[in-house]
TIVO-2410 file (N, C-alpha, C; in nm, 3 decimals):
# residues 108
REC num residu      c1      c2      c3 atome chaine
REC   1      X  14.202  11.159   5.926     N      A
REC   1      X  14.260  11.038   5.980    CA      A
REC   1      X  14.215  10.918   5.897     C      A
REC   2      X  14.309  10.829   5.867     N      A
REC   2      X  14.276  10.711   5.787    CA      A
REC   2      X  14.203  10.609   5.871     C      A
REC   3      X  14.115  10.535   5.805     N      A
REC   3      X  14.040  10.431   5.872    CA      A
REC   3      X  14.132  10.315   5.908     C      A
REC   4      X  14.110  10.256   6.026     N      A
REC   4      X  14.185  10.139   6.068    CA      A
REC   4      X  14.162  10.025   5.968     C      A
REC   5      X  14.044  10.021   5.906     N      A
REC   5      X  14.011   9.917   5.810    CA      A
REC   5      X  14.101   9.920   5.688     C      A
REC   6      X  14.168  10.031   5.665     N      A
REC   6      X  14.256  10.044   5.549    CA      A
REC   6      X  14.397   9.995   5.580     C      A
REC   7      X  14.414   9.931   5.696     N      A
REC   7      X  14.545   9.884   5.737    CA      A
REC   7      X  14.544   9.735   5.766     C      A
REC   8      X  14.657   9.674   5.744     N      A
REC   8      X  14.683   9.539   5.792    CA      A
REC   8      X  14.783   9.556   5.906     C      A
REC   9      X  14.763   9.484   6.013     N      A
REC   9      X  14.852   9.498   6.128    CA      A
REC   9      X  14.902   9.363   6.175     C      A
REC  10      X  15.027   9.362   6.217     N      A
REC  10      X  15.083   9.245   6.281    CA      A
REC  10      X  15.108   9.283   6.426     C      A
REC  11      X  15.028   9.227   6.517     N      A
REC  11      X  15.043   9.254   6.659    CA      A
REC  11      X  15.137   9.149   6.717     C      A
REC  12      X  15.249   9.193   6.773     N      A
REC  12      X  15.351   9.103   6.826    CA      A
REC  12      X  15.356   9.117   6.977     C      A
REC  13      X  15.340   9.005   7.047     N      A
REC  13      X  15.347   9.005   7.193    CA      A
REC  13      X  15.490   9.038   7.237     C      A
REC  14      X  15.503   9.137   7.323     N      A
REC  14      X  15.633   9.176   7.376    CA      A
REC  14      X  15.638   9.157   7.528     C      A
REC  15      X  15.558   9.063   7.579     N      A
REC  15      X  15.549   9.042   7.724    CA      A
REC  15      X  15.642   8.932   7.776     C      A
REC  16      X  15.735   8.884   7.694     N      A
REC  16      X  15.826   8.780   7.739    CA      A
REC  16      X  15.933   8.838   7.831     C      A
REC  17      X  15.998   8.751   7.906     N      A
REC  17      X  16.105   8.796   7.996    CA      A
REC  17      X  16.224   8.848   7.918     C      A
REC  18      X  16.250   8.790   7.801     N      A
REC  18      X  16.359   8.842   7.719    CA      A
REC  18      X  16.301   8.938   7.615     C      A
REC  19      X  16.378   8.976   7.518     N      A
REC  19      X  16.336   9.077   7.420    CA      A
REC  19      X  16.291   9.017   7.288     C      A
REC  20      X  16.256   8.887   7.284     N      A
REC  20      X  16.227   8.822   7.157    CA      A
REC  20      X  16.111   8.888   7.081     C      A
REC  21      X  16.008   8.932   7.151     N      A
REC  21      X  15.895   8.997   7.083    CA      A
REC  21      X  15.938   9.123   7.011     C      A
REC  22      X  16.018   9.203   7.076     N      A
REC  22      X  16.069   9.326   7.014    CA      A
REC  22      X  16.163   9.293   6.897     C      A
REC  23      X  16.242   9.187   6.913     N      A
REC  23      X  16.331   9.145   6.805    CA      A
REC  23      X  16.251   9.095   6.684     C      A
REC  24      X  16.142   9.023   6.710     N      A
REC  24      X  16.054   8.975   6.602    CA      A
REC  24      X  15.992   9.094   6.530     C      A
REC  25      X  15.942   9.191   6.606     N      A
REC  25      X  15.881   9.310   6.546    CA      A
REC  25      X  15.981   9.384   6.457     C      A
REC  26      X  16.103   9.399   6.506     N      A
REC  26      X  16.207   9.467   6.429    CA      A
REC  26      X  16.238   9.390   6.300     C      A
REC  27      X  16.246   9.257   6.310     N      A
REC  27      X  16.274   9.174   6.193    CA      A
REC  27      X  16.159   9.182   6.092     C      A
REC  28      X  16.035   9.183   6.140     N      A
REC  28      X  15.920   9.195   6.050    CA      A
REC  28      X  15.923   9.328   5.975     C      A
REC  29      X  15.951   9.436   6.047     N      A
REC  29      X  15.959   9.568   5.983    CA      A
REC  29      X  16.067   9.570   5.875     C      A
REC  30      X  16.181   9.510   5.906     N      A
REC  30      X  16.289   9.504   5.808    CA      A
REC  30      X  16.251   9.424   5.685     C      A
REC  31      X  16.182   9.312   5.705     N      A
REC  31      X  16.141   9.229   5.592    CA      A
REC  31      X  16.033   9.296   5.508     C      A
REC  32      X  15.942   9.368   5.570     N      A
REC  32      X  15.840   9.441   5.494    CA      A
REC  32      X  15.907   9.538   5.398     C      A
REC  33      X  16.007   9.608   5.447     N      A
REC  33      X  16.080   9.704   5.363    CA      A
REC  33      X  16.161   9.630   5.257     C      A
REC  34      X  16.235   9.529   5.298     N      A
REC  34      X  16.322   9.454   5.205    CA      A
REC  34      X  16.242   9.389   5.093     C      A
REC  35      X  16.125   9.332   5.126     N      A
REC  35      X  16.044   9.262   5.028    CA      A
REC  35      X  15.945   9.354   4.956     C      A
REC  36      X  15.945   9.482   4.989     N      A
REC  36      X  15.856   9.577   4.923    CA      A
REC  36      X  15.709   9.554   4.953     C      A
REC  37      X  15.680   9.510   5.076     N      A
REC  37      X  15.541   9.478   5.112    CA      A
REC  37      X  15.488   9.566   5.224     C      A
REC  38      X  15.533   9.692   5.228     N      A
REC  38      X  15.477   9.783   5.327    CA      A
REC  38      X  15.333   9.820   5.293     C      A
REC  39      X  15.291   9.790   5.168     N      A
REC  39      X  15.154   9.803   5.123    CA      A
REC  39      X  15.118   9.674   5.051     C      A
REC  40      X  15.003   9.615   5.084     N      A
REC  40      X  14.959   9.490   5.021    CA      A
REC  40      X  14.817   9.505   4.968     C      A
REC  41      X  14.780   9.419   4.875     N      A
REC  41      X  14.643   9.415   4.825    CA      A
REC  41      X  14.563   9.314   4.905     C      A
REC  42      X  14.451   9.357   4.960     N      A
REC  42      X  14.360   9.270   5.033    CA      A
REC  42      X  14.222   9.289   4.974     C      A
REC  43      X  14.169   9.184   4.913     N      A
REC  43      X  14.037   9.194   4.852    CA      A
REC  43      X  14.030   9.303   4.746     C      A
REC  44      X  14.139   9.320   4.671     N      A
REC  44      X  14.140   9.421   4.566    CA      A
REC  44      X  14.165   9.562   4.616     C      A
REC  45      X  14.190   9.578   4.745     N      A
REC  45      X  14.211   9.709   4.805    CA      A
REC  45      X  14.351   9.718   4.865     C      A
REC  46      X  14.420   9.830   4.842     N      A
REC  46      X  14.552   9.849   4.899    CA      A
REC  46      X  14.541   9.876   5.048     C      A
REC  47      X  14.628   9.809   5.124     N      A
REC  47      X  14.634   9.833   5.268    CA      A
REC  47      X  14.778   9.851   5.311     C      A
REC  48      X  14.803   9.951   5.391     N      A
REC  48      X  14.935   9.968   5.449    CA      A
REC  48      X  14.951   9.862   5.557     C      A
REC  49      X  15.073   9.814   5.575     N      A
REC  49      X  15.102   9.713   5.676    CA      A
REC  49      X  15.181   9.778   5.788     C      A
REC  50      X  15.136   9.756   5.909     N      A
REC  50      X  15.202   9.809   6.028    CA      A
REC  50      X  15.235   9.693   6.122     C      A
REC  51      X  15.349   9.706   6.188     N      A
REC  51      X  15.389   9.610   6.291    CA      A
REC  51      X  15.376   9.682   6.424     C      A
REC  52      X  15.306   9.621   6.518     N      A
REC  52      X  15.277   9.683   6.647    CA      A
REC  52      X  15.310   9.587   6.759     C      A
REC  53      X  15.395   9.628   6.853     N      A
REC  53      X  15.416   9.544   6.971    CA      A
REC  53      X  15.301   9.571   7.068     C      A
REC  54      X  15.271   9.472   7.147     N      A
REC  54      X  15.162   9.486   7.243    CA      A
REC  54      X  15.191   9.397   7.364     C      A
REC  55      X  15.109   9.411   7.466     N      A
REC  55      X  15.119   9.324   7.582    CA      A
REC  55      X  15.056   9.190   7.547     C      A
REC  56      X  15.030   9.111   7.643     N      A
REC  56      X  14.983   8.974   7.626    CA      A
REC  56      X  14.868   8.960   7.526     C      A
REC  57      X  14.882   8.862   7.436     N      A
REC  57      X  14.778   8.829   7.339    CA      A
REC  57      X  14.694   8.711   7.387     C      A
REC  58      X  14.722   8.664   7.508     N      A
REC  58      X  14.651   8.551   7.568    CA      A
REC  58      X  14.663   8.424   7.484     C      A
REC  59      X  14.782   8.404   7.427     N      A
REC  59      X  14.807   8.286   7.346    CA      A
REC  59      X  14.911   8.193   7.409     C      A
REC  60      X  14.965   8.229   7.523     N      A
REC  60      X  15.073   8.150   7.583    CA      A
REC  60      X  15.035   8.005   7.605     C      A
REC  61      X  14.916   7.979   7.655     N      A
REC  61      X  14.875   7.841   7.684    CA      A
REC  61      X  14.843   7.763   7.557     C      A
REC  62      X  14.800   7.832   7.453     N      A
REC  62      X  14.763   7.760   7.331    CA      A
REC  62      X  14.872   7.762   7.225     C      A
REC  63      X  14.971   7.849   7.239     N      A
REC  63      X  15.076   7.851   7.136    CA      A
REC  63      X  15.185   7.752   7.171     C      A
REC  64      X  15.265   7.722   7.071     N      A
REC  64      X  15.375   7.630   7.092    CA      A
REC  64      X  15.467   7.686   7.199     C      A
REC  65      X  15.507   7.603   7.291     N      A
REC  65      X  15.601   7.648   7.393    CA      A
REC  65      X  15.739   7.658   7.329     C      A
REC  66      X  15.810   7.758   7.363     N      A
REC  66      X  15.943   7.775   7.306    CA      A
REC  66      X  15.991   7.916   7.327     C      A
REC  67      X  16.104   7.948   7.269     N      A
REC  67      X  16.167   8.078   7.292    CA      A
REC  67      X  16.115   8.191   7.204     C      A
REC  68      X  16.010   8.168   7.128     N      A
REC  68      X  15.960   8.271   7.037    CA      A
REC  68      X  15.845   8.352   7.094     C      A
REC  69      X  15.789   8.438   7.010     N      A
REC  69      X  15.678   8.526   7.047    CA      A
REC  69      X  15.550   8.484   6.975     C      A
REC  70      X  15.438   8.527   7.029     N      A
REC  70      X  15.309   8.508   6.962    CA      A
REC  70      X  15.279   8.633   6.881     C      A
REC  71      X  15.207   8.615   6.770     N      A
REC  71      X  15.161   8.731   6.696    CA      A
REC  71      X  15.030   8.700   6.627     C      A
REC  72      X  14.954   8.805   6.600     N      A
REC  72      X  14.827   8.793   6.530    CA      A
REC  72      X  14.829   8.888   6.411     C      A
REC  73      X  14.784   8.837   6.296     N      A
REC  73      X  14.774   8.919   6.176    CA      A
REC  73      X  14.629   8.967   6.167     C      A
REC  74      X  14.612   9.099   6.163     N      A
REC  74      X  14.480   9.161   6.155    CA      A
REC  74      X  14.468   9.228   6.019     C      A
REC  75      X  14.360   9.220   5.950     N      A
REC  75      X  14.229   9.172   5.994    CA      A
REC  75      X  14.206   9.022   5.969     C      A
REC  76      X  14.310   8.950   5.926     N      A
REC  76      X  14.294   8.808   5.894    CA      A
REC  76      X  14.254   8.723   6.014     C      A
REC  77      X  14.295   8.763   6.134     N      A
REC  77      X  14.265   8.685   6.252    CA      A
REC  77      X  14.349   8.559   6.263     C      A
REC  78      X  14.465   8.557   6.197     N      A
REC  78      X  14.553   8.441   6.200    CA      A
REC  78      X  14.655   8.461   6.311     C      A
REC  79      X  14.667   8.361   6.398     N      A
REC  79      X  14.763   8.365   6.507    CA      A
REC  79      X  14.882   8.276   6.475     C      A
REC  80      X  14.999   8.321   6.515     N      A
REC  80      X  15.121   8.243   6.505    CA      A
REC  80      X  15.184   8.234   6.642     C      A
REC  81      X  15.252   8.123   6.669     N      A
REC  81      X  15.318   8.105   6.798    CA      A
REC  81      X  15.464   8.066   6.781     C      A
REC  82      X  15.542   8.093   6.884     N      A
REC  82      X  15.684   8.059   6.887    CA      A
REC  82      X  15.759   8.119   6.767     C      A
REC  83      X  15.724   8.242   6.731     N      A
REC  83      X  15.787   8.310   6.618    CA      A
REC  83      X  15.919   8.371   6.664     C      A
REC  84      X  16.021   8.348   6.585     N      A
REC  84      X  16.153   8.403   6.612    CA      A
REC  84      X  16.190   8.499   6.499     C      A
REC  85      X  16.288   8.585   6.523     N      A
REC  85      X  16.326   8.680   6.417    CA      A
REC  85      X  16.355   8.612   6.283     C      A
REC  86      X  16.413   8.494   6.286     N      A
REC  86      X  16.446   8.425   6.160    CA      A
REC  86      X  16.321   8.382   6.081     C      A
REC  87      X  16.203   8.383   6.145     N      A
REC  87      X  16.078   8.347   6.078    CA      A
REC  87      X  16.013   8.464   6.006     C      A
REC  88      X  16.064   8.584   6.028     N      A
REC  88      X  16.001   8.706   5.973    CA      A
REC  88      X  15.994   8.703   5.821     C      A
REC  89      X  16.101   8.663   5.755     N      A
REC  89      X  16.102   8.662   5.607    CA      A
REC  89      X  15.994   8.571   5.552     C      A
REC  90      X  15.977   8.454   5.614     N      A
REC  90      X  15.876   8.359   5.567    CA      A
REC  90      X  15.735   8.412   5.590     C      A
REC  91      X  15.709   8.470   5.706     N      A
REC  91      X  15.576   8.524   5.735    CA      A
REC  91      X  15.542   8.636   5.637     C      A
REC  92      X  15.636   8.727   5.616     N      A
REC  92      X  15.610   8.839   5.524    CA      A
REC  92      X  15.587   8.787   5.383     C      A
REC  93      X  15.673   8.699   5.335     N      A
REC  93      X  15.659   8.649   5.198    CA      A
REC  93      X  15.533   8.565   5.181     C      A
REC  94      X  15.518   8.465   5.265     N      A
REC  94      X  15.407   8.370   5.249    CA      A
REC  94      X  15.272   8.433   5.284     C      A
REC  95      X  15.260   8.487   5.405     N      A
REC  95      X  15.129   8.536   5.451    CA      A
REC  95      X  15.089   8.667   5.383     C      A
REC  96      X  15.179   8.764   5.388     N      A
REC  96      X  15.143   8.895   5.333    CA      A
REC  96      X  15.161   8.902   5.182     C      A
REC  97      X  15.265   8.840   5.131     N      A
REC  97      X  15.292   8.846   4.988    CA      A
REC  97      X  15.208   8.750   4.906     C      A
REC  98      X  15.193   8.626   4.954     N      A
REC  98      X  15.124   8.522   4.878    CA      A
REC  98      X  14.986   8.486   4.932     C      A
REC  99      X  14.952   8.534   5.051     N      A
REC  99      X  14.821   8.504   5.109    CA      A
REC  99      X  14.808   8.362   5.163     C      A
REC 100      X  14.922   8.299   5.196     N      A
REC 100      X  14.921   8.162   5.249    CA      A
REC 100      X  14.964   8.163   5.395     C      A
REC 101      X  14.889   8.092   5.477     N      A
REC 101      X  14.922   8.080   5.619    CA      A
REC 101      X  15.046   7.992   5.633     C      A
REC 102      X  15.135   8.031   5.723     N      A
REC 102      X  15.256   7.953   5.752    CA      A
REC 102      X  15.217   7.851   5.860     C      A
REC 103      X  15.174   7.734   5.815     N      A
REC 103      X  15.117   7.634   5.905    CA      A
REC 103      X  15.212   7.589   6.015     C      A
REC 104      X  15.340   7.580   5.988     N      A
REC 104      X  15.434   7.531   6.090    CA      A
REC 104      X  15.442   7.624   6.211     C      A
REC 105      X  15.398   7.748   6.197     N      A
REC 105      X  15.400   7.842   6.307    CA      A
REC 105      X  15.265   7.863   6.373     C      A
REC 106      X  15.166   7.789   6.331     N      A
REC 106      X  15.031   7.801   6.390    CA      A
REC 106      X  15.031   7.740   6.531     C      A
REC 107      X  14.959   7.801   6.624     N      A
REC 107      X  14.950   7.743   6.758    CA      A
REC 107      X  14.884   7.605   6.755     C      A
REC 108      X  14.919   7.523   6.851     N      A
REC 108      X  14.858   7.390   6.863    CA      A
REC 108      X  14.711   7.401   6.897     C      A
***
């Protein structure tokens, strides 16, 4: 079994009343494939990237209010709020591809 440390994970909250969290997760998976970033270099080490839906991330009160979902990038510990499917391409390219946090999606 591979070590969890050898993976990067995007945990997407799917606890909303609508399906936006699941839609965000699906969009992220599609962008990882489209942009060729299912594996990324972190600290000189290759890591597979996985998208995982989960229950509450306890970010509702601190994240931007809106129709999007919260997500956390592990092991970076970066949280994003109010993420919509249309934001997936930017998160994958900027955060995973370039190593830059997408500030406009950071929780307040």
